[in-house]
C-alpha positions as CSV (number, residue, x, y, z in Angstrom):
1,M,7.9,10.9,-27.8
2,S,7.4,14.5,-26.8
3,T,8.2,16.0,-23.4
4,L,5.0,16.3,-21.4
5,I,6.5,18.1,-18.4
6,A,10.0,19.2,-17.3
7,A,11.8,20.5,-14.3
8,E,14.5,23.1,-15.1
9,G,17.2,24.1,-12.5
10,L,14.9,23.1,-9.7
11,G,15.9,23.8,-6.1
12,H,14.0,23.4,-2.9
13,A,14.8,23.4,0.9
14,Y,13.0,21.9,3.8
15,H,13.6,23.1,7.4
16,D,16.5,25.3,6.2
17,E,18.2,22.3,4.5
18,W,18.5,22.0,0.7
19,L,17.0,18.8,-0.6
20,F,18.3,19.4,-4.2
21,K,19.6,22.3,-6.3
22,K,19.8,22.8,-10.1
23,L,17.8,19.6,-10.6
24,T,16.7,18.8,-14.2
25,L,14.1,16.2,-15.1
26,G,11.9,15.5,-18.2
27,I,9.0,13.2,-18.5
28,Q,8.0,12.0,-22.0
29,T,4.5,11.2,-23.1
30,G,3.8,7.5,-22.5
31,Q,6.7,7.1,-20.0
32,R,5.9,5.3,-16.8
33,V,8.6,6.4,-14.3
34,A,9.4,5.2,-10.8
35,L,11.2,7.7,-8.5
36,V,13.4,5.9,-6.0
37,G,15.7,7.1,-3.2
38,I,16.3,6.9,0.5
39,N,13.8,8.4,3.0
40,G,14.3,12.1,3.3
41,A,15.9,12.4,-0.2
42,G,13.0,14.7,-1.3
43,K,10.9,12.3,-3.4
44,S,7.5,13.5,-2.1
45,T,8.6,17.1,-2.3
46,L,9.7,16.6,-6.0
47,L,6.3,15.0,-6.8
48,K,4.4,18.0,-5.2
49,L,6.5,20.5,-7.1
50,L,5.7,18.7,-10.4
51,A,2.1,18.6,-9.4
52,E,2.3,22.4,-8.8
53,R,1.1,22.1,-5.2
54,F,3.6,24.8,-4.3
55,L,6.4,26.8,-6.1
56,P,10.1,25.8,-6.0
57,L,12.6,28.2,-4.3
58,E,14.7,28.0,-7.4
59,G,14.0,27.0,-11.0
60,K,10.7,26.3,-12.8
61,I,8.3,23.6,-14.0
62,V,7.6,23.8,-17.8
63,K,4.5,22.2,-19.3
64,N,1.7,22.8,-21.8
65,K,-1.1,24.7,-20.1
66,S,-3.7,22.1,-21.4
67,V,-1.9,19.2,-19.6
68,R,-4.2,17.8,-16.9
69,I,-2.2,16.6,-13.9
70,G,-3.7,14.1,-11.4
71,F,-1.9,13.9,-8.1
72,L,-2.3,11.3,-5.4
73,D,-0.8,12.6,-2.1
74,Q,0.7,10.3,0.5
75,E,-1.8,11.7,2.9
76,P,-4.7,13.3,0.9
77,S,-6.8,16.2,2.2
78,F,-10.5,16.8,1.5
79,P,-12.9,19.8,1.6
80,E,-14.8,20.2,4.8
81,G,-18.3,18.9,5.0
82,F,-18.1,16.9,1.7
83,S,-19.8,13.5,1.2
84,I,-18.2,10.9,-1.0
85,S,-20.6,11.8,-3.8
86,D,-19.7,15.5,-3.6
87,F,-16.0,14.7,-3.9
88,I,-16.2,12.0,-6.6
89,F,-18.5,13.8,-9.1
90,S,-17.0,17.0,-10.6
91,L,-19.3,20.0,-11.1
92,E,-17.5,20.8,-14.4
93,N,-18.2,17.3,-15.8
94,K,-21.7,17.0,-17.4
95,Q,-21.5,13.2,-17.6
96,Q,-20.5,12.9,-14.0
97,Q,-23.3,15.2,-12.8
98,L,-25.9,13.2,-14.7
99,I,-24.5,9.9,-13.2
100,K,-24.6,11.5,-9.7
101,E,-28.2,12.6,-10.2
102,Y,-29.2,9.1,-11.5
103,E,-27.4,7.2,-8.6
104,E,-29.0,9.5,-6.0
105,L,-32.5,9.1,-7.6
106,I,-32.5,5.3,-7.8
107,E,-31.5,5.1,-4.1
108,Q,-34.9,6.7,-3.2
109,E,-37.7,4.5,-2.0
110,N,-40.2,5.8,-4.7
111,P,-38.2,7.5,-7.4
112,D,-40.1,9.8,-9.8
113,E,-40.7,7.9,-13.0
114,D,-40.8,11.0,-15.2
115,H,-37.5,12.2,-13.7
116,L,-36.0,8.7,-14.3
117,N,-37.2,8.7,-17.9
118,R,-35.6,12.1,-18.5
119,L,-32.3,11.0,-17.0
120,Y,-32.3,7.8,-19.1
121,G,-32.6,10.0,-22.2
122,E,-29.9,12.4,-21.1
123,L,-27.5,9.7,-20.1
124,S,-27.9,8.0,-23.6
125,E,-27.6,11.4,-25.3
126,H,-24.2,12.1,-23.6
127,N,-23.0,8.5,-24.0
128,A,-22.7,8.2,-20.3
129,W,-23.8,4.6,-19.6
130,E,-20.4,3.1,-20.3
131,Y,-18.8,5.8,-18.2
132,E,-21.3,5.1,-15.4
133,H,-20.2,1.4,-15.5
134,E,-16.5,2.4,-15.4
135,I,-17.1,4.7,-12.3
136,K,-19.0,1.9,-10.5
137,T,-16.2,-0.6,-11.2
138,I,-13.5,1.8,-9.9
139,L,-15.5,2.6,-6.8
140,S,-16.3,-1.0,-6.1
141,R,-12.6,-2.0,-6.4
142,M,-11.7,0.7,-3.9
143,G,-14.4,-0.6,-1.5
144,I,-16.5,2.6,-1.9
145,T,-20.2,1.7,-1.8
146,H,-22.1,4.4,0.3
147,L,-21.9,7.6,-1.8
148,Q,-23.8,9.7,0.8
149,Q,-21.3,8.9,3.6
150,Q,-19.4,11.9,5.0
151,I,-15.7,11.9,4.2
152,S,-14.9,13.0,7.8
153,T,-16.2,9.5,9.0
154,L,-13.7,7.6,6.9
155,S,-10.4,6.0,8.1
156,G,-7.0,7.1,6.8
157,G,-6.9,4.0,4.5
158,Q,-10.4,4.7,3.2
159,K,-9.5,8.3,2.4
160,K,-6.4,7.2,0.5
161,R,-8.5,4.8,-1.6
162,L,-11.2,7.5,-2.2
163,A,-8.5,9.9,-3.5
164,L,-7.1,7.2,-5.8
165,A,-10.6,6.4,-7.1
166,K,-11.2,10.1,-7.9
167,L,-7.9,10.3,-9.8
168,L,-8.7,7.1,-11.8
169,I,-12.1,8.3,-12.7
170,E,-10.7,11.7,-13.9
171,D,-8.1,9.8,-16.0
172,P,-5.6,12.8,-16.3
173,D,-2.9,13.3,-18.9
174,F,-0.2,12.8,-16.3
175,Y,-0.5,10.6,-13.2
176,I,1.6,11.6,-10.2
177,L,1.2,8.9,-7.5
178,D,2.8,8.9,-4.1
179,E,2.7,5.3,-2.7
180,P,-0.5,4.3,-4.6
181,T,-0.5,0.7,-3.2
182,N,-0.7,1.7,0.5
183,H,-4.0,0.5,2.0
184,L,-4.9,-1.7,-1.0
185,D,-5.3,-5.4,-0.8
186,I,-3.3,-7.6,-3.2
187,D,-6.2,-8.3,-5.6
188,T,-6.8,-4.6,-6.0
189,I,-3.1,-3.9,-6.5
190,E,-3.1,-6.4,-9.4
191,W,-6.2,-4.8,-10.9
192,L,-4.5,-1.4,-10.6
193,E,-1.4,-2.7,-12.4
194,K,-3.5,-3.7,-15.4
195,L,-5.4,-0.4,-15.4
196,L,-2.3,1.8,-15.3
197,T,-0.5,-0.2,-18.1
198,S,-3.5,0.0,-20.4
199,G,-3.5,2.7,-23.1
200,N,-0.6,5.2,-23.3
201,K,-0.7,6.6,-19.8
202,T,2.1,8.9,-18.6
203,I,3.0,8.1,-15.0
204,L,5.5,9.2,-12.3
205,L,5.2,7.3,-9.0
206,V,6.9,6.6,-5.8
207,T,6.4,3.0,-4.5
208,H,8.2,0.6,-2.2
209,D,6.4,-2.4,-3.9
210,R,9.0,-4.0,-6.2
211,Y,6.6,-6.2,-8.0
212,F,4.3,-3.2,-8.7
213,L,7.3,-1.2,-9.8
214,D,8.5,-3.9,-12.2
215,N,5.0,-4.5,-13.6
216,V,4.0,-0.9,-14.2
217,C,7.2,1.2,-14.8
218,N,9.6,1.2,-17.8
219,T,12.0,3.8,-16.4
220,I,13.6,4.3,-13.0
221,V,14.9,7.7,-11.8
222,E,17.0,7.7,-8.7
223,L,17.2,10.8,-6.5
224,D,20.5,10.6,-4.6
225,K,22.2,13.5,-2.8
226,G,20.2,16.1,-4.7
227,K,20.9,14.7,-8.1
228,T,18.9,12.4,-10.5
229,F,20.1,9.3,-12.3
230,T,17.9,7.8,-15.0
231,Y,17.8,4.0,-15.8
232,N,15.8,2.8,-18.8
233,G,14.8,-0.7,-17.6
234,N,13.4,-2.7,-14.7
235,Y,14.3,-2.8,-11.1
236,A,17.0,-5.6,-11.6
237,Y,18.6,-3.5,-14.3
238,F,18.6,-0.4,-12.0
239,L,20.3,-2.3,-9.2
240,E,23.0,-3.6,-11.6
241,K,23.7,-0.1,-13.1
242,K,23.5,1.6,-9.7
243,S,26.2,-0.8,-8.4
244,E,28.4,0.1,-11.4
245,R,27.9,3.9,-10.7
246,E,28.7,3.6,-7.0
247,A,31.9,1.7,-7.8
248,S,32.9,4.4,-10.3
249,D,31.9,7.1,-7.7
250,E,34.1,5.4,-5.1
251,A,37.1,5.3,-7.4
252,T,36.6,9.1,-8.1
253,F,36.2,9.8,-4.4
254,Q,39.5,8.1,-3.6
255,K,41.2,10.0,-6.4
256,N,39.8,13.3,-5.1
257,K,40.9,12.4,-1.6
258,N,44.5,12.0,-2.8
259,L,44.4,15.1,-4.9
260,L,42.9,17.1,-2.0
261,K,45.7,16.0,0.3
262,K,48.3,17.4,-2.2
263,E,46.3,20.6,-2.6
264,L,46.0,21.0,1.1
265,E,49.8,20.8,1.5
266,W,50.1,23.5,-1.2
267,M,47.6,25.7,0.5
268,R,49.5,25.5,3.8
269,R,52.9,26.5,2.3
270,M,54.1,30.1,2.5
271,P,51.0,31.5,4.3
272,Q,52.5,35.1,4.1
273,A,52.3,34.9,0.4
274,R,48.8,33.5,0.1
275,G,47.5,36.7,-1.5
276,T,49.8,36.0,-4.5
277,K,48.7,32.5,-5.0
278,S,46.7,31.6,-8.1
279,Q,43.0,32.6,-7.2
280,A,41.8,30.0,-9.7
281,R,43.7,27.2,-7.9
282,I,42.4,28.4,-4.5
283,D,38.8,28.3,-5.8
284,A,39.4,24.8,-7.3
285,F,40.7,23.7,-3.9
286,Y,37.5,24.8,-2.1
287,D,35.3,23.2,-4.8
288,L,37.2,19.9,-4.5
289,E,37.0,20.0,-0.7
290,S,33.2,20.5,-0.9
291,R,32.7,17.7,-3.4
292,T,34.9,15.3,-1.4
293,K,33.0,16.0,1.9
294,Q,29.7,15.5,0.2
295,N,30.8,12.2,-1.4
296,T,31.0,10.3,1.8
297,E,31.0,6.5,1.6
298,S,27.6,4.9,1.3
299,Q,26.0,4.2,4.7
300,S,24.3,0.9,5.4
301,I,22.2,-0.4,8.3
302,T,23.2,-3.5,10.1
303,L,20.3,-5.0,12.0
304,N,21.7,-7.5,14.5
305,V,19.9,-6.7,17.7
306,K,19.8,-9.4,20.4
307,M,16.8,-11.8,20.5
308,A,15.3,-12.8,23.9
309,R,15.7,-16.5,24.7
310,Q,12.7,-18.6,23.6
311,G,11.3,-21.5,25.5
312,N,9.4,-24.6,24.3
313,K,6.0,-23.1,24.7
314,I,5.5,-20.1,22.5
315,L,1.8,-19.4,21.9
316,E,-1.3,-21.5,21.6
317,L,-4.7,-20.4,20.2
318,E,-7.5,-22.8,21.1
319,H,-10.9,-22.5,19.4
320,I,-10.8,-18.7,19.0
321,G,-14.0,-17.0,18.1
322,Q,-14.7,-13.2,17.6
323,S,-17.5,-11.2,16.1
324,F,-18.4,-7.5,15.8
325,D,-21.9,-6.3,15.3
326,E,-23.1,-9.9,14.9
327,K,-20.6,-10.4,12.0
328,K,-18.3,-13.3,12.4
329,I,-14.6,-12.2,12.1
330,I,-12.9,-15.4,13.4
331,N,-14.7,-18.7,13.8
332,D,-13.2,-21.6,15.9
333,F,-9.6,-21.1,14.9
334,S,-6.8,-23.1,16.6
335,Y,-3.0,-23.1,16.1
336,T,0.1,-23.9,18.1
337,F,3.0,-21.8,17.2
338,K,6.4,-23.5,16.7
339,R,9.9,-22.2,16.7
340,A,11.0,-20.3,13.5
341,D,7.4,-20.2,12.2
342,R,7.3,-17.7,9.3
343,I,3.7,-16.9,8.6
344,G,2.1,-14.5,6.1
345,L,-1.3,-13.1,7.1
346,A,-3.4,-12.6,3.9
347,G,-6.9,-11.5,3.1
348,K,-8.9,-8.6,1.7
349,N,-9.3,-5.3,3.7
350,G,-11.8,-5.7,6.5
351,T,-11.5,-9.5,6.8
352,G,-10.1,-9.3,10.4
353,K,-6.3,-9.4,10.1
354,S,-5.8,-6.7,12.7
355,T,-8.3,-8.4,15.0
356,L,-6.4,-11.6,14.9
357,L,-3.1,-9.8,15.7
358,N,-4.7,-7.9,18.6
359,I,-5.9,-11.3,20.0
360,I,-2.4,-12.8,19.6
361,T,-0.7,-9.9,21.4
362,G,-3.3,-9.6,24.2
363,F,-4.7,-6.2,23.2
364,L,-8.1,-7.9,22.7
365,Q,-9.6,-10.7,24.7
366,P,-11.5,-13.1,22.3
367,E,-15.2,-13.8,22.9
368,K,-14.6,-17.5,22.7
369,G,-11.6,-19.8,23.1
370,K,-8.3,-19.5,25.0
371,V,-5.0,-17.8,24.3
372,S,-1.9,-19.4,26.1
373,V,1.3,-17.4,26.0
374,G,4.7,-19.0,26.8
375,E,6.6,-17.4,29.8
376,T,9.6,-16.5,27.6
377,T,7.6,-15.1,24.7
378,V,8.6,-11.4,24.0
379,Y,6.5,-9.6,21.4
380,G,7.7,-7.0,19.0
381,Y,4.7,-5.5,17.4
382,Y,5.1,-3.0,14.5
383,K,1.6,-1.5,14.0
384,Q,0.3,-0.1,10.8
385,G,-0.7,3.2,12.5
386,G,2.8,3.8,13.8
387,L,3.8,5.4,17.1
388,A,2.5,8.7,18.3
389,F,5.8,10.6,18.7
390,N,6.1,14.0,20.4
391,E,6.9,16.2,17.4
392,K,8.8,18.7,19.6
393,E,11.1,16.0,21.1
394,R,14.6,15.4,19.8
395,V,15.1,12.1,17.9
396,I,17.9,10.9,20.3
397,D,15.7,11.5,23.3
398,I,13.0,9.2,21.8
399,V,15.5,6.4,21.8
400,K,17.1,7.3,25.2
401,S,13.6,7.0,26.8
402,D,13.9,3.3,26.2
403,A,17.6,2.8,26.9
404,E,20.9,4.7,26.9
405,Y,22.8,1.6,25.8
406,I,21.6,-1.3,23.7
407,K,23.0,-4.9,23.6
408,M,23.6,-6.3,20.1
409,A,23.4,-10.0,19.0
410,D,27.2,-10.3,19.1
411,G,27.3,-9.2,22.8
412,Q,28.6,-5.7,22.0
413,T,27.0,-2.8,23.8
414,I,26.4,0.4,21.8
415,S,25.0,3.8,22.7
416,A,21.7,5.2,21.5
417,S,23.6,7.6,19.2
418,Q,25.5,4.7,17.6
419,L,22.3,2.7,17.1
420,L,20.7,5.7,15.4
421,T,23.7,6.1,13.1
422,L,23.3,2.4,12.1
423,F,19.7,3.3,11.2
424,L,20.9,6.1,8.9
425,F,20.2,9.0,11.4
426,P,23.4,11.1,11.3
427,P,24.2,13.3,14.3
428,K,22.5,16.3,12.8
429,K,19.2,14.4,12.5
430,Q,19.6,12.8,15.9
431,H,19.7,16.2,17.7
432,G,16.9,17.6,15.5
433,M,13.2,17.6,16.3
434,V,10.9,14.7,15.2
435,E,8.8,17.2,13.3
436,K,11.7,17.6,10.8
437,L,11.7,13.9,9.8
438,S,10.0,12.7,6.7
439,G,7.1,10.1,6.9
440,G,9.4,7.3,6.0
441,E,12.1,8.4,8.5
442,K,9.4,8.3,11.3
443,K,8.5,4.8,10.2
444,R,12.2,3.8,10.3
445,L,12.4,5.2,13.9
446,H,9.3,3.2,14.9
447,L,10.8,0.0,13.5
448,M,14.0,0.6,15.4
449,K,12.2,1.1,18.7
450,V,10.3,-2.2,18.1
451,L,13.6,-4.1,17.4
452,M,15.2,-2.6,20.5
453,Q,12.8,-4.6,22.7
454,N,14.8,-7.8,21.6
455,P,11.6,-9.7,20.6
456,N,11.5,-13.4,19.8
457,F,8.0,-13.1,18.4
458,L,8.0,-10.4,15.8
459,I,4.7,-9.1,14.2
460,L,5.0,-6.7,11.3
461,D,1.8,-5.1,10.2
462,E,2.4,-3.4,6.8
463,P,6.0,-2.6,7.5
464,T,6.7,-1.5,3.9
465,N,4.4,1.5,3.9
466,D,6.5,4.7,3.3
467,L,9.9,2.9,3.8
468,D,12.5,3.4,1.1
469,I,13.6,0.3,-0.9
470,D,17.2,0.5,0.5
471,T,15.8,0.2,4.1
472,L,13.5,-2.6,3.0
473,N,16.4,-4.6,1.5
474,V,18.2,-4.4,4.9
475,L,15.0,-5.3,6.8
476,E,14.7,-8.4,4.6
477,E,18.2,-9.4,5.3
478,F,17.5,-9.1,9.0
479,L,14.3,-11.1,8.7
480,E,16.0,-13.8,6.8
481,N,18.4,-14.3,9.7
482,F,15.8,-13.7,12.5
483,P,15.5,-17.1,14.4
484,G,12.2,-16.3,16.2
485,V,8.6,-16.5,15.1
486,L,7.6,-14.0,12.4
487,I,4.1,-12.9,11.4
488,L,3.9,-10.6,8.4
489,V,1.0,-8.6,7.2
490,S,1.8,-7.0,3.9
491,H,0.3,-6.2,0.5
492,D,3.9,-6.3,-0.8
493,R,3.9,-9.6,-2.7
494,Y,7.7,-9.6,-3.1
495,L,8.2,-9.4,0.7
496,L,5.5,-12.1,1.4
497,D,7.1,-14.4,-1.1
498,K,10.5,-14.0,0.3
499,M,9.7,-14.1,4.0
500,S,6.7,-16.5,4.5
501,E,6.6,-20.3,4.4
502,Q,3.0,-20.5,5.5
503,L,-0.1,-18.4,5.1
504,F,-3.1,-17.7,7.4
505,I,-5.8,-16.7,4.9
506,M,-8.7,-14.6,6.3
507,E,-11.6,-15.6,4.1
508,G,-14.0,-12.8,5.4
509,N,-16.7,-15.2,6.6
510,G,-14.9,-16.0,9.9
511,E,-12.8,-18.8,8.4
512,V,-9.0,-18.7,8.7
513,N,-7.5,-21.3,6.3
514,I,-3.9,-22.4,6.6
515,Y,-1.8,-22.8,3.4
516,N,1.7,-24.3,3.4
517,G,3.7,-22.2,1.0
518,N,4.2,-18.6,0.0
519,Y,1.8,-16.2,-1.6
520,S,2.8,-16.8,-5.3
521,E,2.4,-20.6,-4.7
522,Y,-1.0,-20.0,-3.2
523,R,-2.1,-17.8,-6.2
524,L,-0.8,-20.4,-8.6
525,S,-2.8,-23.1,-6.8
526,L,-6.0,-21.0,-7.1
527,E,-5.4,-20.5,-10.8
528,Q,-4.9,-24.2,-11.4
529,L,-8.2,-24.9,-9.5
530,K,-9.9,-22.3,-11.7
531,D,-8.5,-23.8,-14.9
532,K,-9.7,-27.3,-13.9
533,A,-13.2,-26.0,-13.1
534,E,-13.4,-24.1,-16.5
535,K,-12.2,-27.2,-18.4
536,K,-14.7,-29.4,-16.6
537,T,-17.5,-26.9,-17.4
538,A,-16.4,-26.7,-21.1
539,A,-16.3,-30.5,-21.3
540,A,-19.8,-30.8,-19.9
541,A,-21.1,-28.2,-22.3
542,S,-19.7,-30.0,-25.3
543,A,-20.7,-33.5,-24.3
544,P,-23.5,-35.0,-26.4
545,A,-26.9,-35.1,-24.7
546,V,-27.9,-38.5,-23.5
547,K,-31.6,-39.3,-23.5
548,D,-32.7,-40.1,-20.0
549,N,-35.6,-42.6,-20.0
550,T,-35.7,-42.9,-16.3
551,K,-38.2,-41.0,-14.2
552,K,-37.4,-37.3,-14.4
553,L,-37.8,-36.2,-10.8
554,S,-37.9,-38.2,-7.6
555,Y,-40.5,-37.3,-5.0
556,K,-37.8,-35.6,-3.0
557,E,-36.6,-33.6,-6.0
558,Q,-40.2,-32.6,-6.9
559,K,-40.7,-31.3,-3.3
560,E,-37.3,-29.4,-3.5
561,L,-38.5,-27.8,-6.7
562,E,-41.7,-26.6,-5.2
563,D,-39.9,-25.4,-2.0
564,S,-37.3,-23.5,-4.0
565,E,-40.0,-21.5,-5.9
566,A,-41.4,-20.3,-2.5
567,K,-37.8,-19.6,-1.2
568,I,-37.0,-17.5,-4.3
569,A,-40.1,-15.3,-3.7
570,T,-39.2,-15.0,0.0
571,L,-35.6,-14.0,-0.7
572,E,-36.6,-11.5,-3.3
573,D,-39.0,-9.9,-0.9
574,K,-36.3,-9.7,1.8
575,I,-33.9,-8.0,-0.7
576,V,-36.5,-5.4,-1.8
577,S,-37.3,-4.7,1.9
578,L,-33.7,-4.3,3.0
579,T,-32.9,-2.2,-0.1
580,S,-35.7,0.2,0.8
581,S,-34.6,0.4,4.4
582,L,-31.1,1.3,3.3
583,S,-32.1,4.6,2.0
584,A,-33.8,5.5,5.3
585,I,-30.6,5.0,7.4
586,D,-28.9,8.2,8.4
587,S,-25.8,8.6,6.1
588,S,-23.5,9.2,9.1
589,N,-24.4,5.8,10.6
590,Y,-22.0,4.0,8.2
591,K,-21.7,0.9,10.4
592,E,-25.4,0.2,10.1
593,I,-25.2,0.9,6.3
594,E,-22.3,-1.5,6.0
595,N,-24.1,-4.2,7.9
596,V,-27.4,-3.9,5.9
597,S,-25.4,-3.9,2.6
598,A,-23.5,-7.0,3.7
599,E,-26.9,-8.7,4.5
600,I,-28.2,-7.8,1.1
601,Q,-25.1,-9.2,-0.6
602,A,-25.4,-12.4,1.4
603,L,-29.1,-12.7,0.4
604,N,-28.2,-12.1,-3.3
605,N,-25.6,-14.9,-3.1
606,E,-28.1,-17.3,-1.6
607,L,-30.7,-16.3,-4.2
608,D,-28.2,-17.1,-7.0
609,Q,-27.6,-20.5,-5.5
610,V,-31.3,-21.3,-5.1
611,M,-32.0,-20.0,-8.7
612,E,-29.3,-22.2,-10.1
613,R,-30.7,-25.3,-8.3
614,W,-34.3,-24.4,-9.4
615,L,-33.1,-24.1,-13.1
616,E,-31.4,-27.5,-12.8
617,L,-34.5,-29.2,-11.5
618,S,-36.8,-27.4,-13.9
619,E,-34.8,-28.6,-16.9
620,K,-34.8,-32.1,-15.6
621,N,-38.5,-31.9,-15.1
622,N,-39.2,-30.9,-18.8
């Protein structure tokens, strides 16, 4: 394998503090590398330097000029005034411009036939039909359907998916991905895994999703205290070797401490004659002192905050119903929460997970049904959007605004500063401004403030986004011992498997189904049902035909056949009419576009069912 890109002697600082110096890293063609490290270690900065988003303060990036780099930022930015179509289809790519012209033309009510015929010819000439199918597949997987919609009207999650779609369509030589699974549902994550591992793609990514990391990457690079450590293997291998390295580092640290003590005694002797001391030995002393100070013992978080007492009645949902813009989100859902319930909330994006959480916590009153909350129930709600911190406020003041002292589960009372230290915020960061924190550190601060409320009913909505894996491991340990009710919304399959014993599955049609088991067990049950159905279909297809001498159709079936023919015509007319009206809707009115598109989809599904029944009756009638 040849080196595709390399960092040589790289050094960069953030807010006057060096993240790393003299860093060297090489990525080989076909390597799929996961970059891991604690929040604030400089992972996102290193990705941006390799993507040439800005220049390093020291060192250089070496690559072939012809190497095409595709970079997915944690928070992508877009050109002002662009539509989705403007952003997706590159002006430099002839195939993409033909596809864009074709897609825009067929959306018109009465497209010009000569123009269409010319485009058919050009698309065939440039072998663009297969490419057009690939683009449509990617956009569909990312939930992108209305190409004329303005990017400015999209949510943060939609923008992240749009940026990922663009990168996948471009298919660069080197993929640099910062948290690619954020804002994707699990089905899309599994599809993305297959796409990234097909062919000989070269990838460097940062992810908190351990299943995704294991399924996609074959190398792990750890960024720790400004240095990189490479492990050729999966996540379990990395943990094993990291543990061995830390044990070795600890032994070296203790040895250095003992040596430093002796050297310090030597430095203190005969101060009058210090000028005659060996300069090399003096320099070695200061170097040893610096290394020993840097090599402090590994910090760890201990989450053992006190939980509020929980009574017999916790929360009851009775016949809850909710809809938006005439679309059913929740239909007649009831559930009585029990002590120590551990529930995973699953479903595709847009199926109503956040709506259900807002009803549970009282942020939204349901249109139908009743919500009864127990007197002792204390919610802790970690929201996906995070808290709106004052960027100019000190970190410690953010915590002190809630409490100067916090009571722990063992009855011990600790100060706000001590709690921050437990959450890996050293004194220097505690007294620094919030604006100096990384995205992951802000999420960790948000999580800490939620747990400070001593909840007995904990709701975590995508808690893994932007958190480092070390913090996630500690969070998992806390959740395993948490005695209250837990509701977890996450696309992190590892976390769902480990923490949930029951699933609420949002089906997208208003139905909320309850499954007893974790996510992997649920997916396995779906696969088994699918296999049974396929075997049944195959058996029916291979069975010898039996001549039926009985009357072919009953009167009722004959009437159904005639009615279905009329229904097919009606449904087709409705679909044509709605499709025509879609192009007349203002592109900025994305809600109406979404509603009409959903109605067209529903009619198409109904048409498929009616057609299937019509074929069945027609064959029987012959």
